[in-house]
N, C-alpha and C positions, 0 to 999 in steps of 0.2 A: 504494500500500500504506500503510495507516495505521500509525502508530507503535505498537508493542506494548510494554507494560510489565507486570510482574507486580503484581497488586493484591490487597485483602482484605475479613463482616458479620452481626445484626438482632434485634427483638422486637415483637409486635403485640397489640392488643386487638381482640376481635371481637364483634359483636352477634349475637343469636340469628337464625339463618336461617329462612326461611319453610318450614314443614314440608309434607310431601306430603299429598295428599287422603286422606280416610278409606278410599277404595277401594285406595289404593296399598299394595303389600306392605311398603313401607319407610316407616315413620312414626316420629316421635319419641315419647317416652313422656309423653303428656299435655302436650306442648309445654313441658316443664320442662328446665332446664339440668342434665341429670343428671351430665355429666362434671364440672361445677362443684361439684355437691353431693357427689359421691363422692370427689373428689380424683383421684389418679393411677389410670389403668387400666394393667394390666400383662399382657404376654404372657410365658408361661414355657415354656421348652423344656429338658427335663432338669433340671439343677441351676442353670441360669442364668436371670436375669430382667432385664427392662429396661422402664423407663417409656416408654410410647409414646403416651399421650394424657392430657390434663388438662383442667380446666374452661376454660382459656384458649381452646381451639379453638372452643367454642360461645358463650361468654359475653363475651369481651373485645372492646374496640374500641380503635382507635388515636387518641391525642390528643397534642397538643404537650406536651412535658414540659420545663419550664425548670429543674428541679432539677439540681444540678451534680455529684452523685455519679456517677462513671463506673463501668461494670461491670468486674468483675474478669477477665472472659474476654477477655484481650488476647493478641495475637501480637506477635512482634518487629516493630518499626517498619521500614518500607521507604522508601528514598529512591532515586529513579532515579540520583542523583549525591550523594555524601557532602557535597558543598558545599551541598546543600539543608538540611542539619541546622544549625539555629541555633547549636548548641554548637560547631560548627567555624568560626564566623565572629566577627568583632569589628568593632563600629562605634563609634568613640571620639570622633568630631567631631559635637557636637550642634548642631542648628539648631532653635531654638524658634519655633513658629508658633502664635499665640494669637488665636482669633477672639473678637470682642466685638460682636455684632449686625452692623451695617453696616460695621464697620471691623476691621482686623487688625493685629497687631504681629508683626514678624519679626526674628530675629537676622540680622546681616550677617556672613557667614563667608567667608573667603578660599576661592576655588574654586567658590563657589555663587552663581549669579545669581538674584535674586528680583525678580519684577515683581508689583506690587499694583495692582488696579483695584477700588476699593470693598472688598468682602470676598472678592474672587476673587484667588487667589494662584497664581502659576506659579513653580516652583523648578527650576533646571537645574544639576546638580552636575557636568556635563561629564565630565571624566576623573578627578575627585577621588574618592579611595577613603575608605572607612570613615565615610560620612556617615549620620547618624541624625537624621531629622526627628521632632521631638517635637511632637505636635499636640494642642491642647486648646482649650476654649472653645466657644461656641455662635454659630451664625448661621443665619438662615432665608433668606439671599440671598447665599450665598457658595459657594466651591468651592476645592479644592486640586488642582493639576496638577503632576506631577513628571516631569522628563526627565533623562537622563544616560546616560553610557556605561559606568558601573560599577554593580555591585550595591549595594543600599542598604537601610536600615531605616526603617520608618515606625512610630513608637510612638504609637498612639492612646491618649491619656491623659485620658479624660474629655472627649470632644469630641462635639458634635452639629452636623452640617452638613447643611443642606438647600439644594439648588440647584434652584430652580423651573424653570430653563430648560435644564438639561443635567446631565451627570455630576457627582456630588458629590465623589468621589475618583477622579481620572483619572491613572492611572500609565502614562505613555507610553513610559517606558524599556523596552527589550526585555531588560534584565538582571533578575536575581533581585530580587524585592521581598519583604522580610521584614516582615510585618505583625505587630507585637507588641502585644497587647491588655493595657491596664491600666485598671482602673476600668470605668465604663459608657460605651459609645460608640454613636452612632447616625448613619447616613448615609441620605439620601433624595434622590430627584430629584422632578420635577414630572410632571404628567400630559401636558404638552406639552414640546416641545424646539425650541430654536433651532439645534441641531446636526443636520445631515442624517444623520449616521452614529452617533448615540448608541446605544451597545450596552447599558449597564448603569449603575446608580447607583454601583457600584464596578467600575471597569474596569481591567484590567492587560494590557499587551502582552507582558509576560514571565511568568516563573514566579511564582506567587502563593503564599506560604508563611506560614501562620498559626501563631502561638505566643503564649505569655503566659497569664496567669491572669485576665484581664479578660473582658468580654463585648462583643459587637458585634451591633447590629441593622441590617439593610440592607433598605430598601424600594424596590423597582423599580416605580415607577408608570407609566413610559413604555415600558420594555422589560424586560430581565432585571434581577434584583437584583444578583448578583455574576457577573462573567465574566472569564476569563483566556483569552488567545489561545494560551497554552501549557498547563501543568498546575497543579493546585491541591493543596496538602498541608495537612492540619490536624494539630496536635499535641495530646497530652494536656494538659488544663487549659484549653483554649480553649472558649469558649461563643459560638456563632454562630447567629443567627436571620435567615433570609432569606425575604422575602415579595414576591411579584409578582402583581399583578392583570392584568398585560399579557402576560407571557411566562414564561420559565423562572425558577426560583429561583436555582440555581447552575449555571453553564455553563462548560465547559472544552473546549478543542480537543484537547489531548494527554494528558489523564488527570486523574482525581480519586483521591487517596490519603487515606484517613481513618485515620491512625495513632492517633488518640485525640480526645478532646474531646466536647462536647455540640453536636450539629448539628441544628437544627430548621428545616424548610422548609415553606412553604405557598404553593401556586399555585392560581389560580382561572380562568385564561384557557382558552379553547377549545383542546384538544389540547396544553396546556402540560405541561412536564416539571418535576418538582421539582428533581431533579439530572439534568443532561443533559450527556453527554460524547461527543465524536466519536471517542474512543479507548477506553481501558480504565478501569474503576473497581475499586479495591481497598479493602477494609475490614479493618483489623487490630485495631481497638479502638474505644473510645468508644461513645456512644449516638447513633444517627442516627434521626430521626423525620421522615417526609415525607408530606404530605397533598396530594393533587391533587383538586380538586373540579370542574374544568372538564369540559364535555361534549365529544363528538367534533365534528369539523368536516371539511370536504372541501377539500383544497388539494393543489396539485401533481399533480392527476389521480388522487388516491386519498383514501379515507376514513381519517382518523387519529383516534386517541383520546389522551387525556391519560395520563400515567404518573407514578408517584411517582419511580422511577429508570429512566432510559433510557441505555444506552450502545451505541455502534455496533460495539464489538468484544467484549471479554471482561470479565465480572464475576467477581471473586474475593473470597471472604470467608474470612478465617483466624481472626477473633476479633471481639469487640465485639457490639453489639446493633443490629439494624436493624428499624424498624417502618414499614411502608408501607401507605398506604390511598389508593384511588381511588374516588370516588363517582359520577362522571359517566358518561354513555353511552360505551361503548367503552374505559373506563379500565382501566389495568393497574397492578399493584403494581410488579413488576420486569420490564423488557423489555430484552433484550440481543440484538443481531443475530447474534453468533457463538456464543460459548460461555459457560458459567458453571461455576465450581468453588467448592464450599462445603466447606471443610475443618474449620471450627470456628465458634464463636460462635452467635448466634441470629438467624434471619431469619424474620420474620412478615410476611404480606401478606394484605390483605383488599380485596375489591372489592364494591361494592353496586349499581353501575349496570347497565343493560341494554345491548343491542347498538345501536350507532350505524349508521344506514343512510342512504345518499345514492344515489338511482337504484338501480343494481344492485350498488353497492359497499358493503361493511360493515366496521366495526371492532368486534371482539368483546372484551368484558372478560375478562381473565385475571389470576389471581393472580401467576403466574410464566410468562413466555413467552420461550423461547429459540429463536433462529433466525428467518429470514425466508423468504419463498416461494422466493427464489433462493439461499438459504444454508442448508445443513444444519446445524442447531444441535447442540450437545452439552452435556448437563447431567451433571455428576459430583458426587455428594454423598459425601464420605468422612468426615464428622464434623459435630458441631454439631447444632442443632435447627432444623428448617424446619417452619413451621406456616402453613397457607393456608386461607382461607375465601372462596369466591366465590359470586356469583349470576349466572346468565345464560350461563356458559360454563365451560371447563375450569379446574380449579384450578392444575395444573402442566402445561404443554405444551412439548414440544421438537419442533422441525421435523426433528430427527435422532434421536440415541440418548439414552437415560437410563441412567445407571449409579449404583447405590447400594451402597457397600461398608461404610458405618458411619454412625452418627448416628441421629437420630430424625426421621422425616418423617410429618406428620399433615396430612391434607387433607380438607376438607369442601366439596363443590361440587354445584351443581345440574345440572352436566353431567358429563363424565368427571372423576374426581378427579385421576388421573395419566394422561397421554397422551403417547406418543411416536410420531412419524411413521415411525420405523425400529425397530431392535432395542431391547430393554430388558434390562438385566443387573441382577438383584437379588441381591447377594452377601453382604450383612450389614446390621447395623443393625435398626431397628424401623420398620415402616411401617403406618399406619392410613389407609385410603383409602375414603371414603364418597361415592359418586356418587348423589345422591337422584333424578336424572332420567336417568342414563345409566350407563356402566360405572364400576366402582371403579378398576381398573387396566387400561389398554387400550394394547397395543403393536400398531402397524400394521406389524409385522415379527415376527421371532421373539422369544420371551420366555425368558430363561435365569434360573432361580431356583436359586442355589447356596448360599444361606445367609440368615441373618436371620430375623426374626419378622414375619409379614405377616398383616394382617386386611384384607380387601377386600369392600366392600358395593356391589352394583350394584342398579339399579332392576328392576322386574318386566318381564315380556314377554321381549323378545330382549336385554335389557340384562343384563350379567354382572358378577359380582364380578371375574373375571379373564377377559380377552379378548385374542385375538391375531387378526391380519388373516387374510383368506382366503389359502390356500396357504402359510401360515406355521405354525410349531409352538411348542408349549410344552415346554421341557426343565426337569425338576426333578432336581437332583442333591444337594440339601441344603436346610436351612432348615425352619422350621415355618410352614405355610401354611394359612389358613382363607379360603375364598371363598364368597360366597353371592350369588345373583342369580336372574333369571328362568331363566338357564341358565349353565353354565360354557362359554363360547363359545371354546374353545381346543382344538386337536388335540394331545393329549399324545403325545410321541414318546419311546419308551424307548431309551436308549443305555447303553453300558457305565457302570456306576456310577449308574444311574438310581435315584431314590427312589420307591417305590410311593405310590399315593394311594388314598383311599376316596371314594366318591360316595354321597350320600344326598339325600333330599327331606324338608324339614321347615321349621319356623320357629324363630327365636331371639328371646329377650326382651331388651330393652334392659338393658345392664349385667350380663347373666347371664354365667356362666362355662361355657365349652364345653371339654370334655376328650376326649381320645382315649386309651383305656386298653387295655392288654394284661394281662388278669387284674387283679391289684392294682397294677400298675405304670402310671404316667401317662407316656405318651410326649409329650404336648403339652397345654397348658392355655392357652386364649385368653380374655381379658376382652373382652366385646363392647362396642362403642361405644353411646351412648344412643339406640338406635333399635330398635324392634320390627320384625322381619321376619316377616310372617304365614305365608308358605309359599314356599320357594324351593329351588333346586338348590344343593346344598352340595358342596364339594370340600375335603378335608383331606389334608395330607401332612406327615409328620414323620420326623425321624431315628429309626432303629431299627425301622421298619416292614419287613415281609417280604412278598414277593409271595405271594398265596394265603392268607395268614393272616387270621383273623377278629379283629375288635376291637370294643370297645364305644364308641360315640359318644354322649356325654352332652350334650344340648342344653338346658342349664338343668335343668328339672324332668322332661324326657323323655329316653329313651335308646333306642338301636336297635343291632342287630348289623350290622356292615359288614365287607366283605372287601376286602383290599388287592389292587391290580392295577397292572401296568405296561402294560396293553393299553388303548388308547383305544377307546371305544365307536364304533359306526358314525357317521361324520360328526363326530368329535371327542368332546368331553365334554358336548355339548348335552343339555338335559333339558327336561321339560315343566312345570317348576315355575314359580314366580313369584307365583301367587296374585292376579294382577290380572285381573279379569273383562274379557274381550274383548281381552286383551293379545296381542302378536305372539309366536309361538313360533318 
């Protein structure tokens, strides 16, 4: 059983996606970035309104951002142990280590044994407490190794260490290592190693705890850039850049906790992960940007893709901003094997690569993927902003359930925009889901819509705005819902408290306003995303509707009279719309 800890993230920029063909029912408006031009799009239900889409979804892209201003969307810092907080520690015995090319000068301090070989330094503080190593200077042929039985501080104070043969900063003590950054610092290894087990340019056997107001760049040319055999914590004010052309950017065995700071990561190796954790990842603050450019590869008997963030257990984001991008074949923005909880902050993910194939095995690109084949994932969004754009596969996919109770979710995908392998619960918040080549929202189980504001675009033919699996049902008891596609491929089931729906056939114009009216009263008003839909099957449901009553559905410049019902048509709510010549019905 992996160690479980509570953790917390995000923001992205995305490039314009490839639009559908001229015969497709779903096309953008003359290939322009309409969301970007118009600003916020809004869904309105009754007297409430919420922004559910902006120009970022179509026009922005992710880039490394070295600016130091941290976002205001922060949550309380989390420490697995209060001893991890630098404020609860004191290190008063200084050991100065100064590199100068091929030589180094070191203080001699009682309780600390120091060995020097050229510019390679080994320091062992044994059982001595309160030791602070103050490291400065430059070397292109040196390293620092630290051992000891007590926690310690390493103050990087304007140092630049390159070890062409192995690890630059090798922290072999299993106790807490407090890395305090001051000034500008750089660590790097070489492309080859004399050590058989070299893991990273900066390696720590114990807990790796970053603080301070300086910066640190780490370059992993042989393996990972930064690695801890325990967990990693970053604090507000830190500025870390990690880059690896060989493997992962930041790797931890027992957890990654981003309480604050600016974290930038770039990796380019095949199937490499920007941030890779064998346990949980939590984001509570700061700004984290991760770019993975490597293609997929075949190893350990399976096809694997790169990922900006990958964790083997649970991802939690309570605050901060996270920007993720994967450009290679099979690449993913966020991939977690168990569960994901997003309660606040901003999480943006974009993928641009296609599917990686080896023999009969494949790795598909996804913006957010939760769960594995053998693990039923769970995605729970209860706040914050999630924005995803993908090409080649689903935008958001869970191998188990998806639950949205609050927040803003915006997805643009060339496959299903939002897909769950099991039930889906949409209970609040704002959702815009555009699947240009498949369904808008697809539950391979039951779908329960209880609240929120939902706009779902599916492709033509058999692809739907809202879809449920065969033998499964759609339950609507609340919320404002607009779906359009080749058909609404879901069997609506009326229960006590069910909310009626209306069904129609027609087209919608990019950025137009769709309203459902009862006389002079507007029950729901939906701002369309920047895509023209030539002719599709439409389903609308809104609070205040009554079974058997007639309403006016305004589709931009056209309108029609529709009648509310709680009875599903034969075979569900399927229709003959779509407008795609030769499409599947």
